[in-house]
matplotlib code that plots the C-alpha trace (Angstrom):
import matplotlib.pyplot as plt

x = [-154.8, -154.4, -157.9, -157.1, -154.0, -155.9, -158.5, -155.9, -154.2, -157.5, -158.7, -156.6, -157.6, -161.3, -161.0, -158.8, -160.1, -160.4, -159.2, -161.8, -163.1, -164.0, -161.5, -161.9, -161.6, -164.7, -163.8, -165.7, -164.2, -161.2, -163.3, -161.9, -163.4, -162.0, -164.6, -164.5, -166.8, -166.2, -165.4, -167.9, -167.8, -166.3, -167.7, -169.4, -167.1, -164.1, -161.6, -160.0, -156.5, -155.9, -152.3, -151.0, -148.5, -148.6, -145.8, -146.3, -146.4, -148.2, -151.9, -153.4, -156.6, -158.4, -162.2, -165.0, -166.8, -166.4, -165.3, -162.8, -162.3, -158.8, -158.8, -156.4, -153.6, -153.7, -153.9, -150.1, -149.6, -152.5, -150.1, -148.9, -150.3, -151.2, -151.4, -153.9, -154.2, -156.8, -156.5, -159.2, -158.4, -160.4, -158.7, -155.3, -156.2, -155.2, -156.2, -154.0, -154.1, -156.2, -154.7, -155.8, -154.1, -155.4, -154.1, -156.2, -155.3, -156.7, -159.2, -161.3, -164.7, -165.1, -168.5, -171.2, -170.3, -172.2, -174.1, -176.0, -178.1, -179.3, -181.3, -179.9, -182.5, -182.2, -179.2, -178.3, -175.4, -174.0, -171.6, -169.9, -167.6, -166.1, -166.6, -163.3, -163.0, -160.8, -158.2, -156.6, -155.2, -156.6, -153.4, -153.3, -157.0, -156.6, -153.9, -155.9, -159.0, -157.0, -156.9, -160.7, -162.7, -166.3, -168.6, -172.1, -175.0, -178.1, -181.4, -185.0, -187.5, -187.9, -185.1, -181.6, -178.9, -176.1, -172.6, -170.4, -167.1, -166.5, -162.9, -162.6, -165.0, -163.9, -165.9, -169.6, -170.4, -172.9, -175.3, -176.5, -179.1, -181.8, -185.5, -187.2, -189.5, -188.4, -187.4, -184.0, -182.5, -178.8, -176.3, -172.5, -170.3, -166.8, -163.9, -160.4, -157.5, -157.7, -160.3, -163.9, -166.5, -170.2, -172.3, -174.7, -178.5, -180.5, -181.5, -183.9, -184.2, -186.4, -185.1, -186.8, -190.1, -190.2, -191.0, -194.3, -194.2, -192.4, -191.3, -187.7, -188.2, -190.2, -187.6, -184.8, -186.7, -187.4, -183.8, -182.6, -185.1, -184.0, -180.4, -181.0, -182.8, -180.0, -177.3, -179.3, -179.6, -175.9, -175.1, -177.4, -175.8, -172.3, -173.2, -174.7, -171.6, -169.4, -171.5, -171.5, -167.8, -167.4, -165.6, -167.8, -170.0, -168.1, -170.2, -170.4, -168.7, -171.2, -170.8, -170.5, -173.9, -172.9, -172.0, -175.3, -177.2, -175.2, -176.0, -179.6, -179.9, -178.0, -180.1, -183.5, -183.0]
y = [-103.5, -99.7, -99.6, -102.4, -100.7, -97.4, -99.2, -100.8, -97.5, -95.8, -98.4, -97.1, -93.5, -94.4, -95.5, -92.6, -90.5, -86.8, -84.9, -83.5, -80.0, -76.9, -77.8, -75.3, -74.9, -73.6, -72.1, -70.3, -69.4, -71.6, -74.7, -75.8, -78.3, -79.3, -79.7, -80.9, -82.0, -85.3, -84.7, -85.7, -89.4, -90.3, -93.8, -94.5, -95.8, -93.8, -93.2, -89.8, -89.4, -86.2, -84.8, -81.9, -80.8, -80.9, -83.4, -85.4, -89.2, -90.1, -89.2, -87.5, -89.5, -91.8, -91.4, -91.9, -88.8, -85.4, -83.4, -83.8, -81.8, -80.4, -78.2, -80.4, -80.2, -76.4, -75.9, -75.6, -72.4, -70.2, -67.9, -70.7, -71.1, -74.7, -76.5, -79.3, -81.8, -84.4, -87.2, -89.7, -93.4, -96.3, -99.7, -99.1, -95.8, -92.5, -89.0, -86.0, -84.0, -81.0, -78.3, -75.4, -73.2, -71.8, -69.5, -69.7, -66.3, -64.3, -66.6, -68.0, -66.2, -64.6, -64.5, -64.1, -63.2, -64.7, -61.8, -61.9, -59.0, -58.4, -55.6, -53.7, -51.1, -48.1, -49.8, -52.8, -55.2, -56.6, -59.5, -60.3, -63.2, -64.9, -68.7, -70.7, -73.6, -76.6, -75.1, -72.8, -73.4, -71.5, -69.4, -68.4, -67.7, -65.2, -63.5, -63.4, -62.0, -58.8, -58.1, -58.3, -55.2, -55.4, -52.5, -52.2, -50.9, -50.2, -48.3, -48.0, -49.4, -46.6, -44.5, -43.7, -46.2, -45.4, -46.9, -47.6, -49.4, -52.3, -51.8, -54.9, -57.8, -59.9, -57.5, -56.6, -53.4, -51.2, -48.9, -46.3, -43.5, -45.4, -44.9, -47.2, -49.9, -49.4, -52.0, -51.6, -53.6, -54.2, -56.1, -56.5, -56.0, -57.4, -56.0, -57.5, -56.3, -59.2, -61.9, -61.5, -61.1, -61.6, -59.5, -60.9, -60.8, -58.1, -58.9, -56.9, -56.5, -54.3, -52.1, -52.2, -50.4, -47.0, -46.9, -45.3, -41.8, -42.3, -45.8, -44.9, -43.5, -46.5, -48.9, -47.0, -46.9, -50.7, -51.4, -49.2, -50.9, -54.3, -53.4, -51.9, -55.1, -57.3, -55.2, -55.3, -59.1, -59.5, -57.2, -59.2, -62.5, -61.0, -59.7, -63.0, -64.9, -62.6, -63.1, -66.9, -67.0, -64.8, -62.1, -59.3, -61.0, -63.2, -66.0, -66.2, -69.4, -71.9, -73.8, -77.6, -79.4, -81.1, -77.8, -76.3, -79.1, -78.4, -74.7, -75.5, -77.6, -75.2, -72.2, -73.8, -76.7]
z = [-191.4, -190.8, -189.5, -187.0, -185.8, -185.3, -183.3, -181.1, -180.5, -179.6, -177.1, -174.1, -174.7, -174.8, -171.1, -170.0, -167.0, -167.1, -164.0, -161.6, -162.3, -160.1, -157.5, -154.6, -150.8, -149.1, -145.7, -142.9, -139.6, -140.3, -141.1, -144.4, -146.9, -150.3, -153.0, -156.6, -159.4, -161.4, -165.0, -167.7, -168.4, -165.0, -164.1, -160.8, -158.0, -159.2, -156.4, -155.8, -154.3, -152.6, -152.2, -150.1, -152.7, -156.5, -156.9, -153.7, -154.1, -150.9, -150.8, -147.8, -148.3, -150.8, -151.1, -153.5, -152.3, -153.9, -150.8, -148.0, -144.7, -144.7, -141.6, -139.6, -142.2, -142.3, -138.5, -138.1, -140.0, -141.2, -143.2, -145.5, -149.0, -149.4, -152.8, -152.9, -155.8, -156.7, -159.2, -160.3, -160.4, -161.9, -161.7, -163.4, -165.1, -163.5, -164.5, -164.5, -161.2, -160.7, -158.4, -156.3, -153.7, -150.5, -147.7, -144.5, -143.1, -146.1, -147.7, -144.9, -144.5, -141.1, -139.4, -138.8, -135.2, -132.3, -130.7, -127.3, -126.1, -122.5, -121.0, -118.0, -117.1, -119.4, -121.2, -123.3, -122.9, -126.1, -126.4, -129.7, -130.4, -133.4, -133.8, -133.9, -136.4, -136.3, -138.7, -136.1, -132.6, -129.6, -129.2, -132.9, -132.8, -129.9, -131.8, -135.0, -133.2, -132.4, -136.1, -136.5, -135.9, -134.5, -135.2, -133.6, -135.5, -133.4, -133.8, -132.7, -135.2, -137.8, -136.3, -137.5, -137.2, -134.8, -135.4, -132.4, -132.5, -130.1, -129.0, -126.8, -128.0, -125.0, -122.8, -123.0, -124.8, -122.9, -124.7, -122.2, -121.9, -123.8, -123.5, -120.9, -122.2, -125.8, -128.4, -129.9, -132.8, -133.5, -135.4, -135.5, -138.6, -138.9, -140.9, -141.6, -143.6, -146.1, -145.2, -146.3, -143.6, -142.8, -140.5, -137.9, -138.3, -136.7, -133.1, -131.0, -127.2, -125.0, -122.2, -118.8, -118.5, -116.7, -113.0, -111.9, -110.2, -106.8, -107.8, -107.6, -104.1, -102.9, -104.3, -102.6, -99.3, -99.5, -100.3, -97.4, -95.0, -96.0, -95.6, -92.1, -91.0, -92.2, -90.5, -87.2, -87.4, -88.0, -85.0, -82.7, -83.8, -83.3, -79.8, -78.8, -79.9, -77.8, -74.8, -75.3, -75.5, -72.4, -74.3, -72.9, -70.4, -68.0, -66.4, -62.6, -61.3, -60.1, -56.8, -56.9, -56.7, -53.4, -51.8, -52.9, -51.0, -47.8, -47.9, -48.6, -45.5, -43.3, -44.4, -44.5, -42.2]

ax = plt.figure().add_subplot(projection="3d")
ax.plot(x, y, z, "-o")
ax.set_aspect("equal")
plt.show()
């Protein structure tokens, strides 16, 4: 009898669900995704109920997957610490909730920045920008970007690395007085007071080749000649327009056609 009662008491516990494990938010550039791992013995087809707060009764979402994008619910305030909970459900059996907390401002990973390099003669133009995820509004993102520092590291292959701060990432950074026709490699590092950062990959670009002896003079002479021709054409067009409108050359009044015939017969007849 005691064995029977013990077996009946143990039946519900043999089907109890364990809560998910390794609950964490993976975030990069304010794109947030909640991840978890099913506990050992979790049967296939188990549903997971996700809650915004630990004691909330209404789930944000119900899924059989093991991850959920949560950028939209954190978009309102990036300085708030959000508590996310996940519980497993199989028919009428529910596990305890697993919890994790996340603050977007200090815990999202920033970078790597998007870097574009263009040659400009004996210089290079460098543009660096930070990607914006769905978990932050455009206005908040512009404010947040002011707290992120961009530092440019550039060098010739085999040469020493030069470190230059980028004070205004919204404008191109110009690296001047470079050797013509040389290859330069660079990358941009990010730094923030609290959020972790990733640097960009090294990118290489070549400056313009050096001009042959006298090339600068020839190029200047060609440019001056073309400019002179263009100005001359414009002056001629302007002068012709003034003449056509009678502003500087008044047309002589013409006699009527009938009067011209009369004079013709008088003079020649």
